[in-house]
C-alpha positions in Angstrom: -28.5 -18.4 -20.7 -26.8 -21.1 -22.9 -25.6 -24.4 -21.5 -22.0 -23.4 -22.3 -22.3 -20.2 -20.2 -23.7 -22.1 -17.3 -20.9 -24.6 -17.4 -18.4 -21.8 -17.7 -19.8 -20.0 -14.6 -19.7 -23.3 -12.6 -16.0 -23.7 -13.6 -15.2 -20.2 -12.6 -16.9 -20.6 -9.2 -15.0 -23.9 -8.7 -11.6 -22.4 -9.5 -12.1 -19.4 -7.4 -13.2 -21.5 -4.5 -10.1 -23.7 -4.9 -7.9 -20.7 -5.0 -9.3 -19.2 -1.8 -9.1 -22.5 0.1 -5.7 -23.7 -1.2 -3.9 -20.4 -0.5 -4.7 -20.6 3.2 -3.7 -24.3 3.5 -0.2 -24.0 2.0 2.8 -22.0 2.9 3.7 -20.5 6.3 0.9 -20.1 8.7 0.6 -16.5 10.1 -0.1 -15.9 13.7 -2.7 -13.2 13.0 -5.8 -14.0 11.0 -6.4 -11.8 8.0 -8.8 -8.9 8.8 -11.7 -8.2 6.5 -11.7 -4.9 4.6 -14.3 -3.3 6.9 -12.3 -4.1 10.1 -9.0 -3.0 8.4 -10.6 0.3 7.4 -11.8 0.9 10.9 -8.4 0.3 12.4 -6.8 2.6 9.8 -9.3 5.3 10.7 -8.5 5.0 14.4 -4.8 5.5 13.5 -5.7 8.6 11.5 -4.7 7.0 8.2 -6.4 8.2 5.0 -6.3 6.4 1.6 -4.5 8.4 -1.0 -4.1 7.6 -4.7 -2.1 9.3 -7.4 -0.6 8.6 -10.8 3.2 8.3 -11.0 5.8 7.6 -13.7 6.5 3.8 -14.1 10.2 4.3 -13.3 9.4 6.2 -10.2 6.9 3.5 -9.1 9.6 0.8 -9.7 12.0 2.8 -7.5 9.4 3.1 -4.8 8.6 -0.6 -4.9 12.3 -1.4 -4.5 12.6 1.0 -1.6 9.4 -0.5 0.0 10.8 -4.0 -0.3 13.8 -3.0 1.8 11.7 -1.0 4.3 10.3 -2.9 7.2 7.0 -1.0 7.2 6.2 -1.6 3.5 5.1 0.9 0.9 2.9 3.1 3.1 5.6 3.6 5.7 8.4 4.0 3.1 6.3 6.8 1.4 5.5 8.4 4.7 9.2 8.5 5.6 10.1 10.0 2.2 7.5 12.7 2.6 8.5 13.6 6.1 12.1 13.8 5.1 11.2 16.0 2.0 9.1 18.2 4.2 11.9 18.6 6.8 14.4 19.4 4.1 12.1 22.0 2.5 11.4 23.5 5.9 15.2 23.7 6.6 15.9 25.3 3.2 13.1 27.9 3.8 14.5 28.7 7.2 18.0 29.1 5.8 16.6 31.4 3.1 14.9 33.5 5.6 18.0 33.7 7.8 20.0 34.8 4.7 17.5 37.6 4.0 17.6 38.8 7.5 21.4 38.9 7.6 21.9 40.9 4.4 
């Protein structure tokens, strides 16, 4: 490895260390300590939460982000509310369609 690469790696380690240390010392202090990923995953599994990824149009993502910013539960809860609402509307429409078929 060249001397330049060694110095570059040292600089990257230093800046990353400073970023990690400085972010926790500035700004409002939170009451709860940040959980590590493994602990967060365990808590999510206990709640029955499953990670779910999909690709969406950028305009739709922007709308979801705006909605999530207003929602007290964040993106996950905002999406869950939207999906539940859509499911209930679809179920109600299906029941109304079945009632219409029975009546006629």
